[in-house]
All heavy atoms as an XYZ file, in Angstrom:
800
protein
N      90.538    144.032     31.086
C      90.242    143.165     29.961
C      89.424    143.937     28.926
O      88.534    144.699     29.264
C      89.451    141.943     30.456
C      89.068    140.988     29.365
S      88.219    139.571     30.092
C      88.056    138.584     28.646
N      89.731    143.725     27.656
C      89.004    144.429     26.602
C      87.616    143.825     26.409
O      87.364    142.668     26.732
C      89.794    144.366     25.295
O      89.928    143.034     24.869
N      86.732    144.632     25.866
C      85.375    144.180     25.593
C      85.399    143.168     24.453
O      86.105    143.331     23.463
C      84.520    145.389     25.224
C      83.050    145.090     25.127
C      82.222    146.361     24.926
O      82.749    147.349     24.380
O      81.061    146.341     25.326
N      84.616    142.111     24.595
C      84.519    141.073     23.572
C      83.320    141.353     22.682
O      82.255    141.740     23.160
C      84.362    139.701     24.225
C      85.519    139.264     25.122
C      85.156    137.981     25.851
C      86.789    139.081     24.313
N      83.498    141.125     21.376
C      82.470    141.464     20.399
C      82.070    140.231     19.595
O      82.917    139.463     19.150
C      82.992    142.551     19.425
C      81.972    142.844     18.334
C      83.356    143.815     20.195
N      80.760    140.078     19.424
C      80.210    139.128     18.464
C      79.646    139.976     17.330
O      78.860    140.889     17.565
C      79.087    138.266     19.059
C      79.607    137.386     20.181
C      78.437    137.404     17.966
C      78.514    136.593     20.902
N      80.064    139.660     16.100
C      79.574    140.420     14.950
C      78.775    139.508     14.033
O      79.197    138.396     13.720
C      80.737    141.036     14.173
C      80.265    141.872     13.013
S      81.539    142.905     12.246
C      82.815    141.738     11.920
N      77.623    140.005     13.620
C      76.741    139.293     12.708
C      76.691    140.068     11.390
O      76.263    141.218     11.365
C      75.346    139.176     13.326
S      74.189    138.323     12.267
N      77.148    139.431     10.309
C      77.190    140.074      8.995
C      76.185    139.355      8.092
O      76.398    138.208      7.699
C      78.602    140.014      8.372
C      78.649    140.822      7.082
C      79.660    140.483      9.359
N      75.093    140.029      7.813
C      73.991    139.431      7.027
C      73.226    140.558      6.363
O      72.827    141.513      7.026
C      73.079    138.622      7.952
C      71.792    138.142      7.356
C      71.943    137.222      6.168
O      72.508    136.130      6.324
O      71.505    137.618      5.073
N      73.019    140.454      5.040
C      72.337    141.525      4.331
C      70.818    141.428      4.374
O      70.127    142.414      4.176
C      72.817    141.620      2.880
C      72.547    140.365      2.077
O      72.650    139.259      2.630
O      72.240    140.484      0.879
N      70.287    140.264      4.661
C      68.830    140.115      4.758
C      68.408    140.408      6.193
O      68.753    139.686      7.125
C      68.411    138.709      4.353
C      68.683    138.413      2.880
C      68.199    137.050      2.462
O      67.117    136.632      2.934
O      68.907    136.411      1.671
N      67.636    141.487      6.346
C      67.299    141.961      7.692
C      66.570    140.914      8.525
O      66.828    140.796      9.727
C      66.489    143.253      7.621
O      65.278    143.052      6.929
N      65.677    140.137      7.907
C      64.936    139.128      8.676
C      65.876    138.062      9.237
O      65.738    137.643     10.387
C      63.862    138.452      7.811
C      62.835    139.394      7.234
C      63.270    140.043      5.919
O      64.288    139.639      5.313
O      62.585    140.989      5.504
N      66.823    137.634      8.426
C      67.783    136.606      8.872
C      68.698    137.187      9.939
O      68.961    136.559     10.968
C      68.597    136.065      7.679
C      69.668    135.083      8.147
C      67.674    135.418      6.649
N      69.173    138.427      9.714
C      70.044    139.073     10.694
C      69.344    139.230     12.038
O      69.919    138.967     13.094
C      70.519    140.438     10.160
C      71.598    141.082     11.004
C      72.135    142.370     10.379
N      71.093    143.374     10.185
C      70.538    143.684      9.023
N      70.914    143.076      7.918
N      69.603    144.618      8.949
N      68.072    139.621     12.004
C      67.309    139.774     13.244
C      67.210    138.453     14.009
O      67.315    138.435     15.240
C      65.918    140.318     12.939
C      65.918    141.765     12.509
C      64.569    142.236     11.969
O      63.562    141.508     12.115
O      64.533    143.344     11.386
N      67.011    137.357     13.289
C      66.929    136.039     13.935
C      68.271    135.671     14.552
O      68.340    135.202     15.701
C      66.464    134.953     12.938
C      66.637    133.563     13.521
C      65.016    135.189     12.534
N      69.363    135.884     13.811
C      70.687    135.570     14.349
C      70.981    136.391     15.599
O      71.454    135.854     16.606
C      71.766    135.820     13.287
C      71.805    134.846     12.127
C      72.757    135.351     11.041
C      72.199    133.457     12.584
N      70.687    137.676     15.536
C      70.938    138.549     16.690
C      70.058    138.142     17.867
O      70.507    138.120     19.013
C      70.749    140.031     16.304
C      70.758    140.927     17.533
C      71.832    140.465     15.320
N      68.817    137.793     17.593
C      67.926    137.333     18.668
C      68.478    136.056     19.320
O      68.443    135.907     20.536
C      66.521    137.080     18.123
C      65.518    136.718     19.223
C      64.173    136.315     18.696
N      64.311    135.050     17.972
C      63.719    134.756     16.825
N      62.944    135.632     16.225
N      63.895    133.591     16.259
N      69.030    135.160     18.497
C      69.569    133.906     19.035
C      70.788    134.118     19.927
O      71.020    133.342     20.858
C      69.925    132.943     17.902
C      68.698    132.295     17.286
O      67.584    132.424     17.851
O      68.843    131.647     16.223
N      71.573    135.153     19.647
C      72.764    135.401     20.470
C      72.518    136.454     21.552
O      73.391    136.701     22.387
C      73.987    135.781     19.607
C      73.724    137.041     18.798
C      74.415    134.613     18.732
C      74.911    137.532     17.982
N      71.330    137.034     21.570
C      70.998    138.071     22.561
C      71.230    137.644     24.013
O      71.639    138.487     24.826
C      69.559    138.543     22.367
N      71.017    136.377     24.381
C      71.292    135.996     25.769
C      72.751    136.217     26.197
O      73.045    136.265     27.380
C      70.947    134.504     25.802
C      69.938    134.324     24.717
C      70.381    135.281     23.642
N      73.650    136.397     25.237
C      75.061    136.618     25.554
C      75.421    138.097     25.642
O      76.583    138.454     25.839
C      75.948    135.934     24.504
C      75.711    134.459     24.409
C      75.005    133.923     23.342
C      76.165    133.601     25.393
C      74.766    132.567     23.256
C      75.935    132.243     25.320
C      75.232    131.718     24.253
N      74.429    138.967     25.508
C      74.682    140.405     25.473
C      75.258    140.951     26.783
O      75.866    142.019     26.787
C      73.402    141.162     25.111
N      75.104    140.240     27.881
C      75.704    140.680     29.140
C      77.206    140.433     29.167
O      77.929    141.051     29.937
C      75.057    139.974     30.329
C      73.649    140.455     30.570
O      73.297    141.586     30.253
N      72.820    139.588     31.122
N      77.668    139.514     28.313
C      79.084    139.153     28.271
C      79.781    139.719     27.039
O      80.959    140.065     27.097
C      79.239    137.622     28.280
O      78.536    137.095     29.407
C      80.684    137.207     28.359
N      79.061    139.784     25.937
C      79.622    140.215     24.659
C      78.864    141.430     24.130
O      77.656    141.515     24.279
C      79.492    139.106     23.601
C      80.240    137.856     23.929
C      79.629    136.829     24.642
C      81.551    137.679     23.520
C      80.305    135.663     24.937
C      82.240    136.515     23.809
C      81.623    135.506     24.521
N      79.580    142.307     23.486
C      78.936    143.382     22.729
C      78.528    142.791     21.379
O      79.330    142.131     20.724
C      79.924    144.526     22.530
C      79.321    145.716     21.826
C      80.271    146.887     21.938
N      80.831    147.191     20.629
C      81.852    148.002     20.443
N      82.471    148.563     21.464
N      82.286    148.253     19.236
N      77.315    143.000     20.984
C      76.810    142.448     19.728
C      76.742    143.563     18.696
O      76.120    144.599     18.932
C      75.441    141.779     19.927
C      75.574    140.616     20.910
C      74.876    141.300     18.589
C      74.270    139.990     21.347
N      77.410    143.331     17.560
C      77.444    144.298     16.461
C      76.829    143.659     15.227
O      76.938    142.451     15.028
C      78.883    144.719     16.160
C      79.538    145.529     17.258
C      79.017    146.956     17.330
O      78.332    147.404     16.388
O      79.316    147.634     18.329
N      76.210    144.487     14.395
C      75.589    144.020     13.163
C      76.157    144.776     11.970
O      76.543    145.932     12.101
C      74.077    144.267     13.201
C      73.365    143.629     14.355
C      71.893    144.013     14.390
O      71.246    144.026     13.315
O      71.401    144.310     15.483
N      76.176    144.095     10.818
C      76.577    144.728      9.568
C      75.797    144.082      8.435
O      75.484    142.888      8.485
C      78.077    144.567      9.338
N      75.485    144.898      7.419
C      74.723    144.414      6.270
C      75.608    144.063      5.079
O      75.126    143.482      4.109
C      73.707    145.472      5.838
C      72.640    145.734      6.869
C      71.612    146.754      6.392
O      71.573    147.058      5.180
O      70.853    147.236      7.238
N      76.885    144.422      5.134
C      77.802    144.158      4.032
C      79.211    144.014      4.591
O      79.475    144.364      5.751
C      77.772    145.310      3.027
O      78.320    146.473      3.615
N      80.113    143.535      3.754
C      81.503    143.412      4.173
C      82.107    144.795      4.411
O      82.851    144.986      5.383
C      82.313    142.598      3.137
C      83.802    142.668      3.436
C      81.837    141.144      3.129
N      81.773    145.760      3.559
C      82.295    147.115      3.783
C      81.872    147.647      5.146
O      82.682    148.222      5.878
C      81.833    148.066      2.678
C      82.550    147.820      1.360
O      83.621    147.180      1.359
O      82.029    148.271      0.320
N      80.615    147.455      5.492
C      80.132    147.895      6.807
C      80.798    147.099      7.926
O      81.158    147.653      8.966
C      78.612    147.748      6.872
C      77.990    148.368      8.093
C      76.468    148.268      8.086
O      75.861    148.286      6.989
O      75.901    148.177      9.189
N      80.992    145.808      7.706
C      81.654    144.961      8.705
C      83.097    145.409      8.938
O      83.569    145.414     10.079
C      81.611    143.506      8.266
N      83.771    145.798      7.869
C      85.146    146.307      8.024
C      85.158    147.554      8.899
O      86.061    147.732      9.727
C      85.743    146.624      6.656
C      86.128    145.402      5.847
C      86.722    145.807      4.505
N      87.045    144.644      3.706
C      86.650    144.467      2.452
N      85.905    145.395      1.845
N      86.994    143.376      1.797
N      84.178    148.433      8.719
C      84.079    149.633      9.562
C      83.859    149.259     11.016
O      84.466    149.853     11.918
C      82.947    150.530      9.073
C      83.199    151.188      7.741
C      82.010    152.007      7.257
O      81.150    152.382      8.080
O      81.948    152.269      6.043
N      82.987    148.271     11.254
C      82.735    147.811     12.622
C      84.019    147.262     13.236
O      84.359    147.578     14.379
C      81.616    146.737     12.651
C      81.514    146.088     14.018
C      80.279    147.348     12.243
N      84.750    146.454     12.470
C      86.012    145.883     12.967
C      86.979    147.000     13.323
O      87.584    146.994     14.408
C      86.638    144.917     11.935
C      88.067    144.555     12.318
C      85.793    143.662     11.797
N      87.140    147.978     12.436
C      88.072    149.082     12.710
C      87.651    149.874     13.936
O      88.504    150.235     14.767
C      88.201    149.991     11.479
C      88.913    149.334     10.314
C      90.259    148.743     10.698
O      91.089    149.393     11.338
N      90.469    147.492     10.321
N      86.359    150.137     14.092
C      85.871    150.841     15.287
C      86.176    150.037     16.546
O      86.618    150.595     17.552
C      84.364    151.107     15.192
C      84.012    152.194     14.193
O      84.918    152.958     13.784
O      82.823    152.276     13.814
N      85.929    148.748     16.477
C      86.193    147.892     17.637
C      87.681    147.891     17.990
O      88.049    148.005     19.170
C      85.720    146.464     17.365
S      83.925    146.283     17.334
N      88.532    147.770     16.978
C      89.969    147.754     17.237
C      90.444    149.088     17.810
O      91.282    149.106     18.712
C      90.733    147.403     15.956
C      90.512    145.982     15.436
C      91.207    145.791     14.091
C      90.963    144.932     16.443
N      89.892    150.195     17.311
C      90.248    151.517     17.850
C      89.841    151.635     19.321
O      90.480    152.339     20.084
C      89.578    152.632     17.049
C      90.357    153.051     15.819
C      89.832    154.356     15.231
N      88.493    154.237     14.672
C      88.211    153.793     13.454
N      89.172    153.423     12.656
N      86.974    153.730     13.031
N      88.772    150.944     19.694
C      88.288    150.980     21.074
C      88.910    149.874     21.917
O      88.482    149.625     23.043
C      86.767    150.843     21.085
C      86.055    151.974     20.383
C      84.574    151.679     20.182
O      83.986    150.824     20.833
N      83.957    152.400     19.254
N      89.921    149.203     21.384
C      90.617    148.104     22.064
C      89.691    146.946     22.429
O      89.879    146.298     23.453
C      91.371    148.604     23.300
C      92.517    149.505     22.911
O      93.238    149.231     21.958
N      92.666    150.602     23.628
N      88.696    146.733     21.595
C      87.815    145.582     21.771
C      88.408    144.395     21.026
O      89.189    144.554     20.097
C      86.422    145.868     21.213
S      85.577    147.209     22.056
N      87.991    143.222     21.422
C      88.453    142.000     20.766
C      87.280    141.367     20.026
O      86.229    141.123     20.617
C      88.998    141.016     21.797
C      89.496    139.737     21.215
S      90.135    138.680     22.544
C      90.855    137.388     21.572
N      87.455    141.111     18.738
C      86.438    140.410     17.968
C      86.528    138.940     18.370
O      87.527    138.277     18.105
C      86.658    140.560     16.445
C      86.802    142.026     16.042
C      85.547    139.856     15.681
C      85.568    142.862     16.215
N      85.491    138.459     19.031
C      85.504    137.090     19.540
C      84.868    136.101     18.564
O      85.337    134.972     18.418
C      84.772    137.019     20.878
N      83.795    136.537     17.905
C      83.038    135.650     17.032
C      82.455    136.457     15.888
O      81.922    137.542     16.099
C      81.908    134.970     17.815
C      80.920    134.100     17.037
C      81.619    132.869     16.451
C      79.775    133.680     17.948
N      82.548    135.898     14.670
C      81.939    136.521     13.500
C      81.016    135.492     12.853
O      81.461    134.412     12.462
C      82.998    136.983     12.477
C      82.316    137.603     11.261
C      83.974    137.961     13.110
N      79.737    135.822     12.789
C      78.752    135.021     12.063
C      78.543    135.745     10.747
O      78.106    136.896     10.737
C      77.445    134.943     12.843
C      77.538    134.410     14.274
C      76.195    134.565     14.978
C      77.988    132.966     14.272
N      78.848    135.092      9.629
C      78.874    135.805      8.365
C      78.176    135.026      7.256
O      78.497    133.859      7.005
C      80.330    136.069      7.972
S      80.528    137.133      6.539
N      77.243    135.693      6.598
C      76.598    135.146      5.414
C      77.638    135.066      4.297
O      78.653    135.753      4.333
C      75.438    136.064      5.005
C      74.618    135.521      3.852
O      74.630    134.293      3.621
O      73.954    136.323      3.177
N      77.370    134.229      3.302
C      78.307    134.089      2.193
C      77.985    135.060      1.062
O      78.848    135.801      0.608
C      78.309    132.656      1.671
C      79.231    132.441      0.518
N      80.575    132.762      0.570
C      79.010    131.957     -0.727
C      81.137    132.479     -0.589
N      80.205    131.985     -1.400
N      76.726    135.072      0.622
C      76.346    135.925     -0.501
C      75.935    137.298      0.009
O      74.811    137.513      0.446
C      75.207    135.285     -1.303
C      75.580    133.995     -2.024
C      74.374    133.436     -2.768
C      76.736    134.213     -2.986
N      76.886    138.210     -0.031
C      76.696    139.574      0.439
C      76.944    140.532     -0.721
O      77.651    140.178     -1.668
C      77.677    139.883      1.581
C      77.462    139.107      2.871
C      78.706    139.178      3.748
C      76.250    139.659      3.611
N      76.398    141.740     -0.656
C      76.675    142.699     -1.724
C      78.163    143.060     -1.756
O      78.757    143.321     -0.723
C      75.822    143.913     -1.358
C      75.262    143.666     -0.020
C      75.519    142.256      0.365
N      78.748    143.018     -2.936
C      80.159    143.410     -3.078
C      81.109    142.255     -2.882
O      81.463    141.567     -3.824
N      81.501    142.011     -1.658
C      82.495    140.991     -1.320
C      81.806    139.775     -0.715
O      80.909    139.912      0.108
C      83.508    141.562     -0.301
O      84.094    142.747     -0.846
C      84.604    140.571      0.024
N      82.251    138.596     -1.114
C      81.690    137.365     -0.549
C      82.092    137.216      0.916
O      83.198    137.590      1.321
C      82.182    136.152     -1.332
C      81.712    136.042     -2.775
C      82.397    134.865     -3.464
C      80.199    135.910     -2.844
N      81.196    136.613      1.692
C      81.464    136.387      3.106
C      82.699    135.551      3.346
O      83.480    135.833      4.254
N      82.908    134.510      2.537
C      84.076    133.657      2.730
C      85.363    134.462      2.537
O      86.343    134.264      3.258
C      84.029    132.406      1.818
C      84.220    132.754      0.361
C      85.050    131.372      2.251
N      85.357    135.403      1.596
C      86.543    136.237      1.389
C      86.790    137.140      2.592
O      87.940    137.385      2.974
C      86.394    137.069      0.114
C      86.391    136.199     -1.143
O      87.018    135.114     -1.129
O      85.747    136.595     -2.129
N      85.721    137.628      3.202
C      85.865    138.457      4.406
C      86.441    137.639      5.561
O      87.332    138.100      6.273
C      84.523    139.069      4.789
C      84.571    139.898      6.041
C      85.418    140.993      6.144
C      83.760    139.597      7.122
C      85.463    141.768      7.298
C      83.786    140.360      8.270
C      84.644    141.449      8.366
N      85.953    136.420      5.735
C      86.479    135.575      6.817
C      87.951    135.264      6.604
O      88.742    135.256      7.562
C      85.653    134.292      6.922
C      84.182    134.472      7.310
C      83.486    133.117      7.386
C      84.026    135.235      8.612
N      88.344    135.034      5.362
C      89.753    134.797      5.043
C      90.574    136.048      5.362
O      91.670    135.967      5.916
C      89.915    134.363      3.573
C      89.331    132.961      3.379
C      91.372    134.407      3.132
C      89.176    132.541      1.936
N      90.032    137.203      5.018
C      90.683    138.487      5.310
C      90.893    138.653      6.820
O      91.967    139.065      7.268
C      89.794    139.593      4.760
C      90.280    140.989      4.932
C      89.273    141.989      4.357
O      88.785    141.787      3.236
O      88.970    142.975      5.076
N      89.874    138.332      7.600
C      89.997    138.431      9.063
C      91.061    137.475      9.584
O      91.811    137.805     10.502
C      88.656    138.120      9.733
C      87.543    139.137      9.542
C      86.247    138.616     10.162
C      87.916    140.488     10.126
N      91.135    136.295      8.989
C      92.110    135.307      9.424
C      93.533    135.727      9.077
O      94.479    135.367      9.780
C      91.789    133.943      8.816
C      92.358    132.819      9.630
O      92.136    132.753     10.831
N      93.098    131.946      8.991
N      93.696    136.508      8.024
C      95.024    136.954      7.606
C      95.550    138.105      8.464
O      96.755    138.373      8.472
C      94.991    137.377      6.132
N      94.670    138.771      9.190
C      95.046    139.916     10.023
C      95.310    139.423     11.444
O      94.421    138.855     12.085
C      93.920    140.949     10.014
C      94.285    142.242     10.716
O      95.093    142.222     11.673
O      93.723    143.280     10.326
N      96.515    139.648     11.937
C      96.861    139.147     13.277
C      95.963    139.711     14.373
O      95.780    139.092     15.415
C      98.329    139.413     13.598
C      98.680    140.864     13.761
C     100.151    141.093     14.062
O     100.998    140.358     13.535
O     100.427    142.022     14.836
N      95.356    140.882     14.128
C      94.481    141.486     15.141
C      93.133    140.785     15.247
O      92.462    140.886     16.272
C      94.267    142.974     14.839
C      95.558    143.791     14.835
C      95.343    145.169     14.278
N      94.831    145.058     12.908
C      94.306    146.059     12.236
N      94.186    147.253     12.785
N      93.865    145.892     11.001
N      92.726    140.071     14.195
C      91.424    139.391     14.199
C      91.552    137.893     13.959
O      90.548    137.191     13.875
C      90.502    140.008     13.123
O      91.172    139.999     11.857
C      90.117    141.433     13.487
N      92.772    137.396     13.861
C      93.009    135.978     13.569
C      92.374    135.051     14.618
O      91.860    133.990     14.284
C      94.503    135.708     13.474
C      94.841    134.279     13.086
C      96.311    134.090     12.792
N      96.656    134.914     11.639
C      97.753    135.678     11.580
N      98.598    135.713     12.586
N      98.002    136.393     10.509
N      92.400    135.450     15.872
C      91.896    134.562     16.922
C      90.373    134.501     16.992
O      89.826    133.644     17.692
C      92.438    134.972     18.304
O      92.029    136.307     18.587
C      93.950    134.837     18.358
N      89.704    135.398     16.289
C      88.233    135.375     16.288
C      87.750    134.053     15.714
O      88.308    133.537     14.743
C      87.688    136.533     15.461
N      86.716    133.509     16.311
C      86.066    132.323     15.737
C      85.193    132.826     14.601
O      84.519    133.842     14.736
C      85.211    131.592     16.769
C      85.983    131.100     18.005
C      87.036    130.049     17.693
N      88.314    130.704     17.399
C      89.363    130.114     16.840
N      89.321    128.870     16.478
N      90.467    130.779     16.606
N      85.222    132.118     13.500
C      84.524    132.561     12.304
C      83.575    131.473     11.832
O      83.983    130.331     11.660
C      85.534    132.906     11.212
C      86.491    134.017     11.634
C      87.784    133.940     10.846
C      88.874    134.753     11.486
N      89.571    134.075     12.567
N      82.311    131.866     11.623
C      81.280    130.907     11.217
C      80.632    131.421      9.935
O      80.109    132.538      9.902
C      80.209    130.734     12.317
C      79.132    129.763     11.862
C      80.853    130.267     13.620
N      80.666    130.603      8.883
C      79.997    130.931      7.636
C      78.554    130.463      7.769
O      78.280    129.280      7.899
C      80.701    130.232      6.467
C      80.243    130.594      5.070
C      80.531    132.072      4.775
C      80.938    129.703      4.045
N      77.627    131.416      7.762
C      76.206    131.132      7.947
C      75.534    131.291      6.595
O      75.300    132.409      6.142
C      75.572    132.101      8.970
C      74.097    131.799      9.156
C      76.312    132.054     10.293
N      75.247    130.172      5.928
C      74.675    130.263      4.595
C      74.082    128.942      4.157
O      74.497    127.891      4.620
C      75.740    130.713      3.568
O      75.099    130.938      2.316
C      76.828    129.693      3.401
N      73.129    129.039      3.295
C      72.587    127.850      2.655
C      72.961    127.845      1.186
O      72.507    126.999      0.435
N      73.816    128.803      0.773
C      74.095    128.971     -0.641
C      75.554    128.823     -1.026
O      75.881    128.945     -2.195
C      73.583    130.344     -1.081
C      72.099    130.483     -0.857
C      71.598    131.861     -1.217
O      72.279    132.650     -1.837
N      70.375    132.146     -0.815
N      76.435    128.567     -0.103
C      77.845    128.384     -0.456
C      78.021    126.987     -1.030
O      77.454    126.018     -0.540
C      78.728    128.559      0.775
N      78.816    126.915     -2.050
C      79.118    125.620     -2.642
C      80.179    124.885     -1.846
O      80.775    125.424     -0.911
N      80.436    123.675     -2.254
C      81.428    122.831     -1.593
C      82.815    123.507     -1.588
O      83.496    123.554     -0.569
C      81.481    121.475     -2.283
C      82.399    120.482     -1.674
N      82.520    120.287     -0.328
C      83.247    119.599     -2.238
C      83.404    119.349     -0.075
N      83.865    118.913     -1.227
N      83.224    124.037     -2.748
C      84.527    124.696     -2.839
C      84.613    125.928     -1.944
O      85.639    126.175     -1.310
C      84.830    125.084     -4.281
C      85.068    123.870     -5.173
O      85.396    122.780     -4.642
O      84.918    124.009     -6.406
N      83.528    126.707     -1.878
C      83.499    127.879     -1.000
C      83.652    127.473      0.458
O      84.363    128.112      1.227
C      82.181    128.651     -1.165
C      82.043    129.299     -2.527
O      83.059    129.754     -3.064
O      80.922    129.328     -3.047
N      82.967    126.410      0.836
C      83.033    125.944      2.220
C      84.441    125.472      2.570
O      84.963    125.789      3.641
C      82.015    124.804      2.451
O      80.715    125.274      2.070
C      81.996    124.351      3.893
N      85.066    124.738      1.674
C      86.445    124.278      1.910
C      87.380    125.459      2.016
O      88.246    125.510      2.899
C      86.879    123.306      0.796
C      86.147    121.987      0.945
C      88.394    123.081      0.834
C      86.342    121.019     -0.199
N      87.205    126.467      1.150
C      88.051    127.649      1.202
C      87.885    128.386      2.522
O      88.844    128.876      3.105
C      87.731    128.580      0.038
C      88.700    129.740     -0.073
C      88.451    130.589     -1.302
O      87.600    130.237     -2.137
O      89.122    131.624     -1.416
N      86.651    128.445      3.034
C      86.380    129.107      4.309
C      87.088    128.397      5.447
O      87.640    129.027      6.342
C      84.889    129.178      4.572
N      87.064    127.079      5.416
C      87.728    126.296      6.472
C      89.220    126.478      6.363
O      89.918    126.689      7.313
C      87.337    124.808      6.378
C      88.144    123.970      7.331
C      85.852    124.636      6.639
């Protein structure tokens, strides 16, 4: 069975640390990866796929440098290799339309 990965994409280090701390109890079952931007998250995804890991869960902020989090989640959903990953938009700043688009 391939290794399962939980990825946390958040540019604010304090928030990312809290999210990672909250999911740390699952570290025996899941590999936990962090990224500060969508570009960095894409690199993590590619590394995981090269290692035959499965992206199981993505916790993603919306307002990130460069690409919006909702656009990244849509991108992951469009790729058959990451479509099955559960995707969670973690934000207090996404508008109603952004949230609907993410869903």
